PLY file of the C-alpha trace (Angstrom):
ply
format ascii 1.0
element vertex 384
property float x
property float y
property float z
element edge 383
property int vertex1
property int vertex2
end_header
-185.39 6.57 157.37
-188.38 3.42 159.47
-186.70 1.60 161.83
-188.82 -1.12 160.78
-186.31 -0.65 157.63
-183.30 -0.47 159.33
-184.83 -3.92 161.59
-184.75 -5.78 158.32
-181.20 -4.72 157.48
-180.04 -6.21 161.05
-181.72 -9.12 160.01
-180.28 -9.83 156.97
-176.75 -8.76 158.41
-177.04 -11.53 161.18
-178.57 -14.15 158.46
-182.46 -14.24 159.45
-183.43 -13.23 156.45
-182.15 -13.74 153.11
-184.18 -11.03 151.04
-185.11 -7.00 151.45
-187.89 -6.03 149.70
-186.90 -1.95 149.43
-184.90 0.09 147.12
-182.98 2.37 148.40
-181.60 6.01 147.76
-178.22 7.66 148.34
-180.01 9.29 151.00
-181.07 5.87 152.58
-177.79 4.01 152.54
-176.25 7.20 154.19
-179.27 7.09 156.88
-178.22 2.96 157.34
-174.90 3.49 158.00
-175.15 6.27 160.40
-177.76 4.25 162.93
-174.77 1.69 162.16
-172.52 4.20 163.92
-175.07 5.66 166.71
-175.71 1.93 167.56
-171.77 0.38 167.31
-172.92 -1.54 164.50
-170.77 -0.32 161.62
-168.62 -4.13 161.28
-172.27 -5.88 161.48
-173.52 -3.60 158.95
-171.46 -4.59 155.97
-172.06 -7.81 156.14
-176.09 -6.75 155.49
-174.02 -4.87 152.48
-172.16 -7.39 151.34
-175.41 -9.26 151.16
-177.55 -7.05 149.64
-174.44 -6.49 146.68
-174.80 -10.43 145.73
-178.72 -9.46 145.52
-177.65 -6.77 142.91
-178.57 -3.82 145.53
-175.04 -1.51 145.29
-174.38 0.77 148.09
-172.82 3.79 146.50
-169.03 4.03 146.24
-167.52 6.96 148.19
-170.28 5.41 151.18
-168.53 1.94 150.27
-165.30 2.26 150.21
-165.57 4.76 153.53
-167.58 1.80 155.80
-165.11 -0.87 154.52
-161.96 1.43 155.46
-163.52 1.10 159.40
-164.51 -2.49 159.18
-160.86 -3.19 158.56
-160.06 -1.20 161.36
-162.80 -3.03 163.57
-161.25 -6.60 162.43
-157.77 -5.66 163.16
-158.97 -4.18 166.99
-160.87 -7.57 167.53
-157.13 -9.70 166.76
-155.25 -7.09 169.08
-158.12 -7.68 172.05
-158.02 -11.18 171.70
-154.59 -11.64 172.33
-154.69 -8.69 174.91
-157.80 -10.72 176.79
-155.20 -13.58 176.72
-152.08 -12.46 178.10
-154.12 -9.86 180.55
-155.82 -13.14 182.21
-152.19 -15.25 182.19
-151.16 -12.34 183.70
-153.55 -12.23 186.46
-153.61 -16.27 186.47
-149.65 -15.96 187.24
-150.19 -13.59 189.88
-152.27 -15.84 192.24
-155.87 -14.97 190.54
-158.56 -16.73 189.18
-160.38 -15.29 185.93
-163.21 -14.67 182.99
-163.61 -12.30 180.16
-166.93 -10.75 180.34
-168.69 -10.29 177.88
-166.72 -7.97 175.53
-164.46 -10.74 173.56
-165.97 -13.55 174.96
-169.25 -12.60 172.94
-167.60 -13.38 169.57
-167.37 -16.95 171.10
-171.37 -17.12 170.35
-171.16 -15.13 166.65
-171.09 -17.28 163.60
-167.65 -16.81 162.25
-168.46 -14.58 159.73
-169.77 -12.05 161.67
-167.48 -12.22 164.86
-164.76 -10.18 163.97
-166.62 -7.59 163.15
-168.13 -6.95 166.19
-167.20 -4.07 167.40
-164.58 -4.41 170.46
-165.10 -2.06 173.36
-163.00 -2.31 176.91
-162.12 -5.25 178.70
-163.88 -6.81 181.56
-162.39 -9.14 183.63
-164.18 -11.27 186.54
-161.45 -11.96 189.26
-160.98 -13.88 192.62
-158.34 -14.59 194.34
-157.15 -18.40 194.28
-157.61 -18.70 197.88
-160.20 -17.38 200.32
-163.72 -15.96 199.36
-163.26 -11.86 200.16
-162.17 -10.76 196.31
-162.52 -7.15 196.89
-159.59 -6.33 199.03
-156.93 -8.43 197.12
-158.03 -7.59 193.52
-157.97 -3.85 194.56
-154.90 -3.72 196.04
-153.26 -5.92 193.08
-154.59 -3.06 190.56
-153.23 0.01 192.79
-150.61 -1.86 193.48
-150.04 -2.54 189.87
-150.87 1.02 188.08
-148.76 3.94 187.87
-151.53 6.22 189.47
-154.34 5.97 191.32
-157.67 3.73 190.35
-161.02 4.70 191.84
-162.99 1.95 192.85
-166.81 1.46 193.19
-168.71 -1.16 194.43
-168.39 -4.12 191.31
-164.99 -3.18 189.72
-162.36 -0.81 189.61
-160.52 0.36 186.45
-156.93 -0.35 185.83
-154.36 1.02 183.10
-152.66 -2.17 181.87
-148.57 -2.03 181.99
-147.74 -1.85 178.14
-151.35 -2.10 176.63
-153.43 1.22 175.46
-156.38 -0.43 176.48
-158.89 0.20 178.91
-159.59 -2.49 181.72
-162.31 -2.86 183.79
-161.05 -5.29 187.06
-164.06 -6.55 188.58
-164.27 -8.20 191.46
-168.61 -8.70 191.17
-169.41 -9.61 187.99
-172.53 -6.58 188.14
-175.10 -5.04 190.54
-178.38 -4.70 191.33
-179.52 -0.90 193.53
-181.29 -3.34 195.34
-179.69 -4.15 198.43
-181.63 -7.86 199.11
-181.47 -8.66 195.41
-177.49 -7.85 194.84
-176.93 -9.44 198.00
-178.67 -12.69 195.90
-176.87 -11.90 192.67
-173.75 -12.00 194.29
-174.52 -15.16 196.22
-175.65 -16.64 193.21
-172.42 -15.76 190.68
-170.10 -17.33 194.15
-171.23 -20.85 193.39
-171.12 -20.73 189.97
-167.47 -18.56 190.30
-165.14 -22.23 189.77
-167.03 -23.14 186.41
-166.50 -19.85 184.81
-163.41 -19.20 185.69
-162.46 -22.92 184.32
-164.93 -22.84 181.23
-161.40 -21.75 179.06
-161.94 -21.22 175.54
-160.08 -21.41 172.17
-158.96 -17.82 171.92
-157.16 -18.21 175.06
-158.74 -17.27 178.00
-162.17 -18.19 180.05
-165.25 -16.71 179.80
-168.69 -17.98 181.45
-170.71 -20.22 180.57
-173.53 -20.41 178.45
-176.63 -20.06 181.50
-174.45 -18.21 183.63
-174.32 -15.31 180.66
-177.84 -15.39 179.82
-178.29 -14.31 183.70
-174.97 -12.00 183.77
-175.56 -10.26 180.24
-179.36 -9.54 181.48
-178.04 -8.05 184.04
-175.86 -5.98 182.61
-178.25 -4.45 180.36
-180.33 -3.30 183.12
-178.34 -1.54 184.58
-176.86 0.07 181.61
-180.70 0.91 181.31
-181.02 3.20 184.52
-176.80 4.32 184.27
-177.32 6.15 180.03
-178.90 3.12 178.07
-177.72 0.98 175.95
-177.35 0.52 172.01
-178.39 -2.47 169.46
-175.11 -3.39 169.66
-175.83 -4.92 173.64
-179.13 -6.22 172.47
-176.96 -7.94 169.34
-174.61 -9.88 171.73
-177.66 -10.99 174.08
-179.72 -12.73 170.97
-175.95 -14.31 170.19
-176.19 -15.51 173.72
-179.70 -16.21 173.63
-178.64 -19.01 170.71
-175.19 -20.03 172.35
-177.44 -21.10 175.24
-180.73 -22.61 173.66
-178.00 -24.66 171.02
-176.55 -26.43 173.95
-179.38 -27.42 175.61
-180.78 -28.69 172.10
-177.29 -30.21 172.73
-177.79 -31.66 176.22
-180.98 -33.34 175.84
-180.21 -35.28 172.80
-177.44 -36.15 173.86
-178.70 -37.55 177.41
-181.65 -39.15 175.78
-178.98 -41.18 173.77
-176.13 -44.02 174.55
-174.77 -41.76 177.03
-173.92 -39.10 179.38
-170.16 -38.37 179.42
-169.86 -35.43 177.25
-172.81 -33.28 177.94
-172.60 -30.11 180.21
-173.75 -30.14 183.61
-173.61 -27.14 184.04
-176.40 -26.05 181.21
-179.43 -24.93 183.08
-183.40 -25.12 181.93
-185.05 -21.98 180.53
-187.79 -22.68 183.69
-184.78 -22.72 186.16
-182.77 -19.70 184.32
-186.21 -17.33 184.84
-186.47 -18.94 187.95
-183.29 -16.99 189.35
-183.96 -14.49 186.61
-186.68 -13.31 188.40
-185.44 -13.89 191.75
-183.30 -10.93 190.86
-186.29 -8.60 190.12
-185.84 -8.65 186.26
-187.80 -10.58 184.79
-190.25 -7.97 184.08
-187.34 -6.44 182.14
-186.06 -9.97 180.30
-189.82 -9.79 179.42
-189.17 -6.05 177.17
-185.71 -7.46 176.19
-188.06 -10.79 174.77
-189.59 -8.14 172.94
-186.60 -5.87 171.36
-185.18 -9.10 169.80
-188.06 -9.89 168.35
-188.99 -6.87 167.04
-185.23 -5.96 165.47
-183.70 -9.48 165.07
-187.32 -12.17 164.43
-186.33 -14.10 167.06
-188.35 -16.96 166.95
-191.17 -17.88 169.83
-189.54 -20.96 170.63
-185.91 -19.65 171.52
-187.11 -16.59 173.54
-186.50 -17.24 177.23
-189.90 -15.79 178.20
-193.38 -14.76 177.19
-192.72 -10.94 175.15
-194.12 -7.97 177.00
-195.25 -5.49 173.97
-195.64 -2.50 176.86
-192.24 -2.58 178.75
-190.60 -4.02 175.05
-192.05 -0.78 173.40
-191.05 1.63 175.83
-187.32 -0.12 175.88
-186.93 0.25 172.03
-187.67 3.50 171.61
-185.10 4.51 174.57
-182.57 2.46 172.51
-183.57 3.91 169.50
-183.34 7.27 170.61
-180.71 6.82 172.56
-177.61 5.25 170.83
-174.66 3.53 172.10
-174.47 3.89 175.93
-177.14 6.67 175.68
-173.98 8.57 173.77
-176.81 10.40 171.18
-179.24 10.75 174.09
-180.18 15.05 174.05
-182.62 15.19 176.64
-181.42 17.32 179.05
-177.94 17.53 178.29
-176.47 20.37 180.39
-178.19 18.66 183.36
-176.17 15.70 182.34
-172.73 17.81 181.95
-172.96 20.48 184.08
-171.20 18.69 187.44
-171.04 16.67 189.86
-174.78 17.93 191.22
-176.35 18.59 187.72
-175.01 15.22 186.70
-177.04 13.92 190.13
-180.12 15.10 189.14
-180.10 14.11 185.43
-180.08 10.91 187.05
-182.27 10.67 189.20
-184.24 12.47 186.39
-183.71 9.68 184.47
-184.24 7.15 186.72
-188.27 8.07 187.80
-189.23 7.84 183.93
-188.46 4.49 184.54
-189.88 4.24 187.78
-193.19 3.07 185.76
-191.95 0.30 184.33
-189.86 -0.80 186.93
-190.71 0.08 190.83
-188.86 -1.47 193.00
-185.47 -1.34 190.99
-185.85 2.54 190.78
-187.01 3.62 194.13
-184.29 1.85 194.97
-181.25 3.84 193.10
-181.23 6.99 195.76
-180.96 4.88 198.62
-178.05 2.66 197.12
-176.39 5.77 195.58
-175.98 7.86 199.23
-175.11 4.35 200.40
-172.42 3.61 197.46
-171.24 7.42 198.25
-170.11 5.93 201.63
-168.57 2.44 200.34
-166.61 4.60 197.76
-165.32 6.99 200.42
-164.38 3.75 202.62
-162.65 2.27 199.55
0 1
1 2
2 3
3 4
4 5
5 6
6 7
7 8
8 9
9 10
10 11
11 12
12 13
13 14
14 15
15 16
16 17
17 18
18 19
19 20
20 21
21 22
22 23
23 24
24 25
25 26
26 27
27 28
28 29
29 30
30 31
31 32
32 33
33 34
34 35
35 36
36 37
37 38
38 39
39 40
40 41
41 42
42 43
43 44
44 45
45 46
46 47
47 48
48 49
49 50
50 51
51 52
52 53
53 54
54 55
55 56
56 57
57 58
58 59
59 60
60 61
61 62
62 63
63 64
64 65
65 66
66 67
67 68
68 69
69 70
70 71
71 72
72 73
73 74
74 75
75 76
76 77
77 78
78 79
79 80
80 81
81 82
82 83
83 84
84 85
85 86
86 87
87 88
88 89
89 90
90 91
91 92
92 93
93 94
94 95
95 96
96 97
97 98
98 99
99 100
100 101
101 102
102 103
103 104
104 105
105 106
106 107
107 108
108 109
109 110
110 111
111 112
112 113
113 114
114 115
115 116
116 117
117 118
118 119
119 120
120 121
121 122
122 123
123 124
124 125
125 126
126 127
127 128
128 129
129 130
130 131
131 132
132 133
133 134
134 135
135 136
136 137
137 138
138 139
139 140
140 141
141 142
142 143
143 144
144 145
145 146
146 147
147 148
148 149
149 150
150 151
151 152
152 153
153 154
154 155
155 156
156 157
157 158
158 159
159 160
160 161
161 162
162 163
163 164
164 165
165 166
166 167
167 168
168 169
169 170
170 171
171 172
172 173
173 174
174 175
175 176
176 177
177 178
178 179
179 180
180 181
181 182
182 183
183 184
184 185
185 186
186 187
187 188
188 189
189 190
190 191
191 192
192 193
193 194
194 195
195 196
196 197
197 198
198 199
199 200
200 201
201 202
202 203
203 204
204 205
205 206
206 207
207 208
208 209
209 210
210 211
211 212
212 213
213 214
214 215
215 216
216 217
217 218
218 219
219 220
220 221
221 222
222 223
223 224
224 225
225 226
226 227
227 228
228 229
229 230
230 231
231 232
232 233
233 234
234 235
235 236
236 237
237 238
238 239
239 240
240 241
241 242
242 243
243 244
244 245
245 246
246 247
247 248
248 249
249 250
250 251
251 252
252 253
253 254
254 255
255 256
256 257
257 258
258 259
259 260
260 261
261 262
262 263
263 264
264 265
265 266
266 267
267 268
268 269
269 270
270 271
271 272
272 273
273 274
274 275
275 276
276 277
277 278
278 279
279 280
280 281
281 282
282 283
283 284
284 285
285 286
286 287
287 288
288 289
289 290
290 291
291 292
292 293
293 294
294 295
295 296
296 297
297 298
298 299
299 300
300 301
301 302
302 303
303 304
304 305
305 306
306 307
307 308
308 309
309 310
310 311
311 312
312 313
313 314
314 315
315 316
316 317
317 318
318 319
319 320
320 321
321 322
322 323
323 324
324 325
325 326
326 327
327 328
328 329
329 330
330 331
331 332
332 333
333 334
334 335
335 336
336 337
337 338
338 339
339 340
340 341
341 342
342 343
343 344
344 345
345 346
346 347
347 348
348 349
349 350
350 351
351 352
352 353
353 354
354 355
355 356
356 357
357 358
358 359
359 360
360 361
361 362
362 363
363 364
364 365
365 366
366 367
367 368
368 369
369 370
370 371
371 372
372 373
373 374
374 375
375 376
376 377
377 378
378 379
379 380
380 381
381 382
382 383
């Protein structure tokens, strides 16, 4: 099935179009289902199935029942995960930490209500800082290891945690994310640290705090960028970013209306304009990648020009989209050099280096810094 047909299918799901000018045979339906599964969009894809039903286009009965059963599981898990986020956040606050939920369940607030409960949930990422003091790394690591029954491995920006009495995977972040360039990473840490209070205090109707919309635009861009260098991303992460941008743009426009109205007492002072966000993105070395992401958002989700963060870059955007469609969600369907990838520590390291070198042409600074960061990170992990 051509990718363009799948993209039109997703645009129907998110409400960017009300038509689907294709006739579908049983094989086409199976291909749509397989692509949704590859990119962790089973629930979102079923919204398109329902809309096609309204247009008189029917999914084969057996596949529709199978698809529907998976959607019910996704909806139930979202309810469970929302409650879990609230419970985990309350536990950390009680024990002397400020926290907010990064991406994941927090993204549900950006989705339309009809889609929110059908976004496939992953693990819980929690950004945690002590109430007092700026050095958040050692206190957080110590707390997590004290609460866990087994030793938890720490990496540069987070530590895994098994939450007592809950069957969920947690990543406890003492840094929201990271970049491989030491200078860019230091800038990013400083920028997020300055905005930690506004994020930790941004409480929501779901019972936990999430980053403010402007911080989210920068954070989730860095998250996608990082995963492109790690193992890959799927369209679920790009769909998340599509709705992050829409949410930020809506908040920005509402602020402009209120500032030019009767007063500004209810406006959100944390909403940054596009040029300020792009200044931050550029200072972190992600301007070219941002332009590639804008191209993907236009091609896949038909994002309007006036809601893009910057002008799209077709060359880098096509490369990014090709990688996304080849590798699927977090690179799970990437069959290139598979023996190297799963062949042990040394072999995996060679696989990662080879992967990074494929990105050298498009993002040279981050690619060249990656081997040095990896060696330095090994030393940091040994120390911690």
